[in-house]
Each structure stands twice: as structure tokens, then as C-alpha cells.
VEXMI-382373 format. One line per 10 residues: number of its first residue (from 0); their letters; for each residue x, y, z of C-alpha. Coordinates in Angstrom, 1 decimal. Layout:
N
NUM = A = X Y Z | ...;
This chain:
147
0 = MKLNCVWKDK = 125.1 20.8 94.3 | 121.6 19.8 93.2 | 118.7 18.5 94.6 | 115.1 17.7 93.8 | 112.5 17.6 96.8 | 109.5 15.1 95.4 | 106.0 15.1 97.0 | 104.8 11.8 97.6 | 101.3 12.2 99.7 | 99.7 14.2 102.7;
10 = MTFTAESGGH = 103.2 16.3 103.9 | 105.4 13.5 103.0 | 108.6 14.5 100.6 | 111.9 12.8 99.5 | 114.7 14.8 98.7 | 116.9 13.4 96.2 | 120.7 14.2 95.2 | 123.4 12.2 93.9 | 121.5 8.9 93.7 | 120.5 8.8 97.3;
20 = QIHMDTKPPI = 117.1 9.9 99.2 | 115.9 11.4 102.2 | 112.6 11.7 103.7 | 110.5 14.2 105.3 | 107.5 14.3 107.2 | 105.9 16.4 109.8 | 104.0 16.2 113.1 | 100.0 15.4 113.2 | 97.6 17.0 112.3 | 99.2 18.0 109.4;
30 = GTDTAMTPKQ = 101.9 15.4 108.5 | 101.9 11.5 110.1 | 105.4 11.5 111.5 | 106.9 9.1 109.6 | 110.6 11.0 108.8 | 112.2 13.9 110.2 | 111.1 17.7 109.8 | 113.4 19.9 107.3 | 114.3 21.7 110.7 | 115.3 18.5 112.2;
40 = LVLAGISGCT = 117.7 17.9 109.3 | 118.9 20.8 109.5 | 120.5 19.8 112.6 | 121.1 16.7 111.3 | 123.6 18.4 108.7 | 125.3 20.7 111.7 | 125.7 17.4 113.8 | 127.3 15.6 110.3 | 129.4 18.2 108.9 | 131.2 19.1 112.3;
50 = SMDVVALLKK = 131.7 15.4 113.3 | 133.2 14.3 109.9 | 135.2 17.3 110.0 | 136.3 16.2 113.8 | 136.8 12.2 113.1 | 138.9 13.4 110.2 | 140.8 15.8 112.2 | 141.5 13.2 115.2 | 142.7 10.7 112.7 | 145.5 13.1 111.1;
60 = YKQPLEALVV = 146.3 13.7 114.4 | 146.6 9.7 115.1 | 144.1 9.9 117.9 | 142.5 6.5 118.8 | 138.9 7.8 119.0 | 136.6 5.0 120.3 | 133.3 6.8 120.1 | 131.9 10.2 119.2 | 128.1 11.4 119.7 | 127.5 15.0 118.7;
70 = EVDASQTEGG = 123.9 16.2 120.4 | 122.1 18.9 119.0 | 120.0 21.0 121.1 | 118.3 24.4 119.0 | 115.9 26.4 120.9 | 113.0 28.2 118.9 | 111.5 31.3 118.7 | 107.5 31.2 119.6 | 104.2 33.3 119.0 | 104.5 34.0 115.1;
80 = YPQVFKEVKL = 106.1 32.4 111.9 | 108.1 31.7 110.8 | 109.6 29.9 114.1 | 113.8 30.0 113.7 | 116.2 28.8 115.8 | 117.4 31.0 118.4 | 120.0 29.4 119.5 | 122.0 26.1 118.7 | 123.9 24.4 121.6 | 126.1 21.3 120.3;
90 = VFRFKGALDE = 127.7 18.7 123.0 | 130.0 16.5 121.7 | 131.1 13.6 123.4 | 134.4 11.6 122.8 | 135.5 8.3 123.9 | 138.6 7.1 124.0 | 142.7 7.8 125.6 | 142.6 10.8 123.4 | 145.0 13.8 123.9 | 142.7 16.7 125.5;
100 = AKVLEAVRLS = 144.2 19.3 123.7 | 143.9 17.7 120.3 | 140.4 17.2 120.8 | 139.6 20.8 121.9 | 141.5 22.1 118.5 | 139.7 19.1 116.1 | 136.6 20.7 117.4 | 137.8 24.6 117.5 | 138.8 24.3 113.8 | 135.3 22.6 113.0;
110 = QTKYCGVSAM = 133.6 25.6 114.6 | 135.6 28.6 113.1 | 137.1 27.2 109.8 | 135.8 23.7 108.3 | 132.4 23.1 109.0 | 130.3 24.7 106.3 | 126.9 24.2 107.7 | 128.0 25.7 111.0 | 129.0 28.9 108.7 | 125.8 29.1 106.7;
120 = LAKAVPITYT = 124.0 28.9 110.4 | 126.1 31.0 112.6 | 125.3 33.9 110.3 | 121.7 33.8 111.3 | 122.2 32.0 114.9 | 124.4 31.9 117.9 | 126.3 28.1 117.7 | 128.0 27.2 120.8 | 129.5 23.9 122.0 | 131.1 21.7 124.6;
130 = VDLNGKNVGS = 133.3 19.0 124.8 | 133.1 15.8 127.0 | 135.9 13.5 126.9 | 135.0 10.5 128.8 | 132.5 12.0 131.0 | 134.3 14.9 131.7 | 133.7 18.5 130.4 | 137.0 19.7 129.3 | 136.3 22.7 127.2 | 133.4 25.2 125.5;
140 = GRADFSA = 133.0 27.9 123.0 | 131.3 29.5 120.2 | 131.3 29.3 116.6 | 132.7 31.6 114.6 | 133.9 31.9 111.0 | 134.7 35.9 110.8 | 138.6 35.4 110.5;
């Protein structure tokens, strides 16, 4: 995997890879807040990676998924630099006539076997998750790739 990060102006950068681009910026006064920050993109990466795993598994299980939203909340260290994530919390919100056991299995497999972004981050910061199915909390767990 190869990627270039190109400075545009002020604190605006464009990452380019495989013909695709994504823009980055930071908050004022240093930047102009025109795009996500690099840390926000890391969180977008974890949510996208695990979402893709889960949707693929639910398709394999022939589950009628109507909607999935993965919320990510990361707390950061304070009082010094670099500021890094202390904890990452994922909330999976599913809608549909889904088998609860299949949903929990899909999330567990993503967070213990398949999600490469979670596997990398889990080496540095605890990642926990909860699973909500049609408005009801049905389970929780922690990313663990040690097996």
C-alpha cells in the first residue's frame, strides 16, 4: 500500500492513493477547519473497516440488514504532547429483522479476527464496543486480537 500526502496551503493536505483523494486540515488558529483532522480520519478508518467486516458477514449469514451506523468516541490524553487516544468506544446501531446471535457474532469476529485497523489500534489503546439492535442494547465486548 502506497500513499502520498501533499501540502496544499496553510494546514491543508491531500492524501492520494490509487487514484483517490482525501483532504485533511486542522482547527483554527493553525488551520481553517475545512476537512477532517488526521486523528478523525483514524477514527473514520476504524469505523469503516469494522463496518465493512460486519456487513460482509451479515450478507454471508443472509441477514436482512436495513441500516447500520457505527458511532466512534475516543478520549484523548491531556496536558502534554503528543495527545493520543486513551480509549476508543464503538457503538454499533443496527436496524432490521436480524438474528441477535448473528449480529453479535459478526461484531465479535470483526473485533477479534478481521478488522486490521482495530487490530493495529488495539495494540496501543483499549477498544470497547456495544451493540444496539433496533433500539435495544444486546451486547458488548472488547477488541482482542491476541488469539
